[in-house]
C-alpha positions in Angstrom: -23.6 -44.0 -30.0 -20.7 -44.0 -27.4 -18.7 -41.8 -29.8 -21.6 -39.4 -30.1 -21.9 -39.1 -26.3 -18.2 -38.5 -26.0 -18.3 -35.8 -28.7 -21.3 -34.1 -27.1 -19.7 -34.1 -23.7 -16.5 -32.6 -25.2 -18.5 -29.9 -27.0 -20.4 -29.1 -23.8 -17.1 -28.9 -21.8 -15.6 -26.7 -24.5 -18.6 -24.4 -24.5 -18.6 -24.2 -20.7 -14.9 -23.3 -20.6 -15.4 -20.8 -23.4 -18.2 -19.2 -21.5 -16.2 -19.0 -18.3 -13.3 -17.5 -20.3 -15.5 -15.0 -21.9 -16.6 -13.9 -18.5 -13.0 -13.5 -17.4 -12.4 -11.4 -20.5 -15.5 -9.4 -19.7 -14.1 -8.6 -16.2 -10.8 -7.6 -17.7 -12.5 -5.2 -20.1 -14.5 -3.7 -17.3 -11.4 -3.3 -15.1 -9.5 -1.5 -17.8 -12.3 0.8 -18.7 -12.5 2.7 -15.4 -10.4 4.3 -12.7 -12.4 3.1 -9.7 -9.5 1.2 -8.2 -7.4 4.4 -8.3 -10.3 6.4 -6.7 -10.5 3.8 -3.9 -6.7 4.0 -3.4 -6.9 7.8 -3.5 -9.3 7.9 -0.6 -7.4 5.3 1.4 -4.1 7.2 1.1 -5.0 10.9 0.8 -8.0 11.0 3.0 -7.3 8.4 5.6 -3.5 8.5 5.3 -0.9 6.2 7.0 -2.5 3.1 8.7 -0.1 1.6 11.3 -1.5 -1.3 13.3 -3.4 -0.1 16.4 -3.8 3.5 15.1 -6.9 5.6 14.8 -6.3 5.7 11.0 -6.2 1.9 10.8 -9.5 1.7 12.6 -10.9 4.3 10.2 -9.7 2.2 7.3 -11.6 -0.8 8.6 -14.8 1.2 9.0 -14.5 2.9 5.6 -13.7 -0.3 3.6 -16.5 -2.1 5.3 -19.0 0.6 4.5 -17.8 0.7 0.8 -18.4 -3.1 0.4 -21.8 -2.7 2.0 -22.7 0.3 -0.3 -21.8 -1.9 -3.3 -24.3 -4.5 -2.1 -21.6 -7.1 -1.2 -21.9 -9.2 2.0 -19.3 -8.0 4.4 -18.3 -8.5 8.0 -15.3 -7.7 10.3 -13.5 -10.3 12.4 -11.6 -9.3 15.5 -7.8 -9.2 15.5 -5.7 -8.1 18.4 -2.7 -6.1 17.1 0.4 -4.5 18.6 0.5 -0.7 18.8 4.0 0.6 18.3 4.4 4.4 17.8 7.3 6.3 16.4 8.7 9.1 18.4 11.6 11.6 17.9 14.5 10.2 15.8 17.7 12.1 15.1 21.4 11.4 15.0 24.6 13.3 14.4 28.3 12.5 14.0 29.9 14.1 17.0 33.2 13.0 15.7 32.8 14.9 12.4 31.4 18.4 13.2 28.0 17.2 14.2 27.0 16.3 10.7 23.3 15.2 10.6 22.5 11.6 10.0 19.1 10.8 8.6 17.6 7.6 10.1 14.4 6.1 11.2 13.6 3.6 14.0 12.8 0.1 13.0 9.3 -1.1 13.9 9.2 -2.6 17.3 12.5 -0.9 18.5 12.9 0.2 22.0 14.0 3.7 22.7 17.4 5.2 23.6 17.7 7.0 27.0 15.7 10.3 26.8 18.9 12.3 26.2 20.1 9.8 23.6 23.3 7.7 23.6 26.7 8.4 22.2 29.1 5.7 21.1 31.7 4.7 18.5 30.4 3.0 15.3 31.7 -0.4 14.2 30.8 -1.7 10.7 30.1 -5.3 9.8 28.8 -6.9 6.6 27.8 -10.3 8.0 27.0 -12.1 11.2 30.2 -14.1 10.8 32.1 -10.8 10.8 30.2 -9.7 13.9 31.1 -13.0 15.6 34.8 -12.6 14.8 34.7 -9.1 16.5 32.9 -10.6 19.5 33.2 -8.5 22.6 35.2 -5.8 20.7 31.7 -4.3 19.9 30.9 -4.0 23.6 29.6 -0.4 24.3 29.5 0.4 20.6 27.0 0.9 17.8 27.0 -2.0 15.3 26.4 -0.8 11.8 25.3 -3.5 9.3 26.3 -2.3 5.8 24.5 -4.6 3.3 23.4 -3.1 0.0 20.8 -4.7 -2.2 22.4 -6.4 -5.2 21.9 -3.9 -8.1 22.3 -6.5 -10.8 19.6 -8.6 -9.3 17.3 -5.6 -9.1 18.1 -4.7 -12.8 17.2 -8.3 -13.7 13.8 -7.9 -12.0 14.8 -10.2 -9.2 14.3 -7.4 -6.6 12.6 -9.6 -4.0 15.5 -12.0 -4.1 17.9 -9.1 -3.6 15.7 -7.9 -0.7 15.5 -11.2 1.0 19.3 -11.6 1.1 19.9 -8.5 3.2 16.6 -7.9 5.1 17.8 -10.5 7.7 20.0 -7.8 9.3 16.9 -5.7 9.8 15.0 -8.5 11.5 17.5 -9.9 13.9 20.5 -7.6 13.7 19.8 -5.8 17.0 19.7 -9.0 19.1 22.8 -10.4 17.4 24.7 -7.3 18.2 23.3 -7.2 21.8 24.7 -10.7 22.3 28.2 -9.2 22.2 27.4 -6.1 24.3 26.5 -3.5 21.6 24.4 -0.6 22.8 22.6 0.0 19.5 22.3 -1.4 16.0 22.0 0.5 12.7 21.4 -0.9 9.3 21.8 0.5 5.8 18.3 1.1 4.6 17.0 -2.0 2.7 16.1 -0.2 -0.6 17.1 -0.1 -4.2 17.2 3.7 -4.5 17.1 6.7 -2.2 16.8 10.5 -2.2 18.0 10.4 1.4 14.8 8.5 2.3 15.1 6.0 5.2 13.4 2.6 4.9 11.7 1.3 8.0 10.4 -2.2 8.6 9.8 -4.6 11.4 12.5 -6.0 13.6 12.2 -8.7 16.3 14.0 -9.3 19.6 15.5 -12.5 20.8 14.0 -12.9 24.4 17.4 -14.3 25.5 19.2 -11.0 24.7 19.0 -7.5 26.0 16.8 -5.1 23.9 18.8 -2.4 22.3 17.5 0.4 20.0 17.7 -0.2 16.3 17.3 2.1 13.3 17.9 2.3 9.5 20.2 5.0 8.1 19.5 6.3 4.6 21.7 4.8 1.9 23.5 8.2 1.5 24.3 8.3 5.3 25.3 4.7 5.3 27.8 5.4 2.5 29.1 8.4 4.4 29.8 6.4 7.6 31.3 3.6 5.5 33.7 6.1 3.8 34.8 7.6 7.1 35.5 4.2 8.6 37.3 3.0 5.5 39.7 6.0 5.9 40.5 4.8 9.4 38.5 7.6 11.1 37.1 7.1 14.5 33.3 7.6 13.9 31.3 8.5 17.0 27.6 9.1 16.8 24.9 10.5 19.0 21.5 8.9 18.5 18.1 9.8 19.9 15.1 7.4 19.4 12.0 7.7 21.4 9.5 5.0 20.1 7.0 3.4 22.4 5.2 0.1 22.5 1.7 0.8 23.8 -0.9 -1.8 25.0 -2.3 -4.1 22.3 -5.4 -2.8 20.4 -8.5 -4.6 19.2 -8.7 -4.2 15.4 -10.2 -6.3 12.6 -9.9 -8.1 9.3 -12.5 -7.0 6.7 -14.1 -10.0 4.9 -16.3 -9.6 1.9 -18.0 -12.5 0.0 -19.7 -13.2 -3.3 -21.2 -16.6 -2.5 -20.8 -19.4 -5.0 -23.9 -20.7 -6.9 -23.0 -24.4 -7.1 -20.1 -25.0 -4.6 -20.4 -22.2 -2.1 -18.3 -24.2 0.4 -15.3 -24.0 -1.9 -13.5 -20.7 -1.4 -11.2 -18.7 -3.6 -9.6 -16.1 -1.4 -8.2 -12.8 -2.7 -6.3 -10.7 -0.2 -4.2 -7.6 0.6 -3.4 -5.8 3.8 -5.0 -2.7 5.2 -2.2 -1.6 7.6 0.8 0.3 6.5 3.9 1.9 8.0 3.6 5.5 9.2 6.3 7.2 7.2 4.3 7.4 3.9 0.7 6.7 3.1 1.1 3.1 2.1 0.1 3.5 -1.5 2.3 0.7 -2.9 2.4 -1.2 0.3 -0.3 -2.2 0.4 -3.1 0.3 -0.4 -2.9 -0.7 -4.0 -3.5 -4.3 -3.1 -6.5 -3.3 -1.0 -7.9 -1.4 -4.0 -7.4 -4.3 -6.3 -9.3 -6.7 -4.0 -12.1 -4.2 -3.5 -12.4 -3.3 -7.1 -12.4 -7.0 -8.1 -15.3 -7.7 -5.8 -17.2 -4.6 -7.0 -16.7 -5.6 -10.7 -18.0 -9.1 -10.2 -21.0 -7.8 -8.2 -21.8 -5.1 -10.7 -21.5 -7.5 -13.6 -24.2 -9.7 -12.3 -22.0 -12.7 -12.8 -22.3 -15.5 -10.2 -19.3 -17.6 -9.7 -19.8 -21.3 -9.0 -17.5 -21.1 -6.0 -17.3 -18.5 -3.3 -15.0 -15.6 -3.9 -13.9 -14.1 -0.6 -12.0 -10.8 -0.4 -10.0 -10.4 2.8 -8.4 -7.1 3.9 -5.9 -8.3 6.5 -4.7 -6.2 9.5 -1.2 -6.2 10.9 0.8 -7.6 8.1 3.7 -5.2 8.6 4.6 -5.9 12.2 3.1 -9.2 13.3 0.9 -11.0 10.7 -1.8 -11.2 13.4 -4.5 -10.7 10.8 -3.3 -13.6 8.7 -2.9 -15.7 11.8 -6.4 -14.9 13.2 -8.0 -15.6 9.8 -6.3 -19.0 9.6 -7.4 -19.8 13.2 -11.0 -19.1 12.4 -11.2 -20.5 8.9 -8.7 -23.3 8.8 -11.4 -26.0 8.5 -13.1 -24.4 5.5 -12.4 -25.6 2.0 -10.1 -23.0 0.4 -9.2 -24.1 -3.1 -6.9 -21.1 -3.8 -5.4 -18.1 -2.0 -4.4 -15.2 -4.1 -2.4 -12.4 -2.5 -1.5 -9.0 -3.9 1.2 -7.2 -1.8 4.0 -6.3 -4.3 3.0 -2.8 -5.5 1.0 -1.7 -8.5 3.4 -1.5 -11.5 2.4 -3.2 -14.7 1.5 -6.9 -14.1 3.9 -9.6 -15.4 2.2 -12.7 -14.0 1.9 -14.7 -10.8 4.0 -16.8 -8.5 2.3 -20.0 -7.5 2.8 -23.1 -5.4 1.3 -25.2 -8.1 3.4 -27.4 -10.4 3.0 -29.9 -13.2 -0.5 -30.8 -14.5 -2.3 -28.7 -11.9 -0.4 -25.6 -13.1 -0.8 -26.6 -16.7 -4.6 -26.6 -16.2 -4.6 -23.1 -14.7 -2.4 -21.8 -17.5 -4.6 -23.3 -20.2 -7.7 -21.7 -18.7 -6.1 -18.3 -18.0 -6.0 -16.9 -21.5 -7.7 -13.7 -20.4 -4.3 -12.8 -18.8 -2.6 -12.8 -22.1 -3.9 -9.4 -23.2 -2.5 -8.0 -19.9 1.0 -9.5 -20.3 0.3 -11.2 -17.0 0.3 -14.8 -18.3 3.6 -16.0 -16.7 3.3 -18.4 -13.8 6.5 -19.1 -11.8 6.8 -21.6 -8.9 7.4 -20.3 -5.4 7.2 -22.1 -2.1 5.4 -19.1 -0.6 3.3 -16.5 -2.5 2.3 -14.2 0.3 2.7 -13.3 3.9 -0.9 -13.1 5.2 -1.9 -16.2 3.2 1.3 -18.1 4.3 -0.6 -20.0 7.0 -3.2 -21.3 4.5 -0.4 -22.2 2.0 1.5 -24.1 4.7 -1.6 -26.1 5.3 -1.7 -27.1 1.6 -3.9 -24.5 0.0 -2.6 -23.6 -3.5 -1.2 -20.1 -3.5 -0.9 -17.3 -6.0 0.9 -14.0 -5.7 0.5 -11.1 -8.2 3.9 -10.0 -9.6 3.8 -6.4 -10.8 7.1 -5.2 -12.5 9.4 -5.1 -9.4 12.1 -2.8 -10.8 11.2 0.2 -8.7 9.3 -1.3 -5.9 12.1 -1.1 -3.3 12.8 2.5 -4.3 9.8 3.5 -2.2 8.9 0.5 0.0 8.6 1.4 3.7 9.7 5.0 3.1 8.1 8.5 3.3 8.0 8.3 -0.6 5.3 5.6 -0.5 2.6 7.9 -1.7 -0.2 8.0 -4.3 1.8 9.8 -6.9 3.9 6.6 -7.4 0.8 4.8 -8.8 -0.1 4.8 -12.4 -3.9 4.5 -12.6 -3.7 2.5 -15.9 -1.2 0.0 -14.4 -3.4 -0.3 -11.2 -6.3 -1.1 -13.5 -4.3 -3.8 -15.3 -3.3 -5.3 -11.9 -7.0 -5.4 -10.9 -7.9 -7.0 -14.2 -5.3 -9.7 -13.6 -6.6 -10.4 -10.1 -10.2 -10.5 -11.3 -9.4 -12.7 -14.3 -7.5 -15.3 -12.2 -10.1 -15.3 -9.4 -12.9 -15.8 -11.9 -10.9 -18.5 -13.8 -10.6 -20.5 -10.6 -14.0 -19.8 -9.0 -16.2 -19.1 -12.0 -16.2 -22.4 -13.9 
């Protein structure tokens, strides 16, 4: 009799898992059979456009996405987030030492301005903070140029984010490190894997102990030009005009949509992306595509009539690009809730390859065994990472298991933070595959 009960329990468990898996497969099929995610992304990018934190466009994005969730019959609310409001002004430069050749650059997010008439100074090139330290006060009154290309071999090997992380430190703190030795401005080589003379912006931060000096990114082509001139022994003198402004903080919002769980509603599986973008392009890969994946996943589940056992919560965060205030505000308000997983999508919309995850060992083995719906998408690879997303980092640091979608990263940093981050870079079929992967994983965790 005991053997019979064990066999019956095993069969029931198998049937339950098979049913849950068939539902995940059903969501994958639905995601692949339509272009709704692309249509959502098209409106967000083409109709609303760039969505810098604090801007009117960002506010419109909050209103529009909220209305869309509501129109789909999904419970939705907004939660207040106070965000910085930095605006780009005029930006231009020329080599006064070399026939006033134009230098294409863009201010880094958060930078202060030059004097209204600009500044003119000699350029000094460094490739590390150690090299800067060795020069010391020799950079006083000069423009420090950090020339740090992304490792092409790492990019080719699909380790683009590792290549990015190795050099982006000069974007973040380069200005203050240069100011410590008396530099009047800091320039970086754009942090990108390709360029058609397209500058890559991104956030920088000031050390409150150091003077604030203007900071910008030159295109890869212009960085190479300056490097060649300096390597020849030329004196390179540049005139730079940057007129950004930091305006008063603005009240904005995270958008939070929910499909409440039928059996364990207090247990939350979060799926998230960020609504804000930089102003140079329209934020299609970063991170309009992630927003579209989250919205379409919620729509698919609602339309299917499926009811997950646990709550699936879609969060569209505000201010990922230059502050993480959305992620921080969400954590402050919801830290005591029972999140059992945080899935973030903020790495573009190329074909999915799998997920990063903070899980290891038996816990990861369990997820892999249940995630067979990902096999048909080629998205079944799970790789350990200490962090799997920026906005969800606060949850993950508190112990919540994290997952990050990994689309093929080969070309992500060709367009990231540039004027070329536009809708035409998105393949609708690959976006649908990414959406299917998010939906399948969310259901696998929440649906059983």
